[in-house]
C-alpha positions in Angstrom: 23.5 -11.0 8.8 25.0 -7.9 7.3 23.1 -7.2 3.8 23.7 -4.3 1.4 20.4 -2.5 0.7 20.5 -3.5 -2.8 20.9 -7.1 -2.2 18.5 -6.9 0.3 15.9 -5.4 -2.4 16.9 -7.5 -5.3 16.2 -11.1 -3.1 13.2 -9.9 -1.9 11.7 -9.0 -5.3 13.1 -12.5 -6.2 10.8 -13.9 -3.6 7.7 -11.9 -4.2 7.9 -12.8 -8.1 8.4 -16.4 -7.1 5.7 -16.8 -4.5 3.1 -14.7 -5.9 3.9 -15.8 -9.7 4.1 -12.4 -10.9 7.1 -11.3 -13.0 6.5 -8.1 -13.3 7.1 -7.3 -9.7 9.1 -3.9 -8.7 10.0 -1.9 -5.4 6.6 -0.3 -6.2 4.4 -3.2 -6.7 1.6 -3.7 -4.2 1.7 -7.3 -2.4 -2.1 -8.3 -2.9 -2.3 -6.7 -6.4 -0.3 -9.6 -7.3 -2.2 -12.0 -9.5 -0.9 -14.8 -7.5 -1.6 -13.5 -4.3 -3.4 -15.0 -1.4 -3.3 -15.3 1.9 -1.0 -18.8 1.8 1.1 -16.9 -0.7 1.5 -14.0 1.7 2.6 -16.6 4.8 5.0 -18.4 2.1 6.4 -14.9 1.2 7.3 -14.5 5.0 8.5 -17.7 5.6 11.0 -17.4 2.8 12.4 -14.0 3.9 12.8 -15.2 7.3 14.8 -18.0 6.4 16.9 -16.2 4.2 17.7 -13.3 6.7 17.1 -14.9 10.0 14.8 -12.5 11.2 11.1 -12.9 12.6 8.1 -11.1 10.8 5.0 -10.7 12.1 1.8 -10.9 10.0 0.9 -7.4 11.4 4.2 -6.0 10.4 4.0 -6.8 6.7 0.5 -6.0 5.6 -1.0 -7.5 2.3 -1.6 -3.7 0.9 2.2 -3.1 1.4 4.5 -2.4 -1.4 7.5 -4.6 -1.9 9.5 -1.5 -0.5 7.8 -1.3 2.6 8.8 -5.1 3.0 12.5 -4.2 2.2 12.2 -1.2 4.7 10.9 -3.6 7.4 13.0 -5.9 6.7 16.1 -3.9 6.6 15.4 -2.3 10.1 15.2 -5.8 11.9 18.5 -6.5 10.5 19.7 -3.4 12.2 18.2 -4.1 15.4 19.8 -7.6 15.2 23.7 -6.1 14.8 
């Protein structure tokens, strides 16, 4: 799946806003600082991203103290590895 960086950022921010019930999520937002963050929401966030772009994300790769930008970079790298 070929995805432009801007599209990847937009989609992951969307998932973060929806999953963590945090309308103000940005690339700089830390996952576990979102009001709706908990371990179940974290797993759902990863599953949503995996389903959308077809990459496998491990809990150990995407930590709760990562920013949304960190997640974008991890997913971008995974997509590049798939090409």
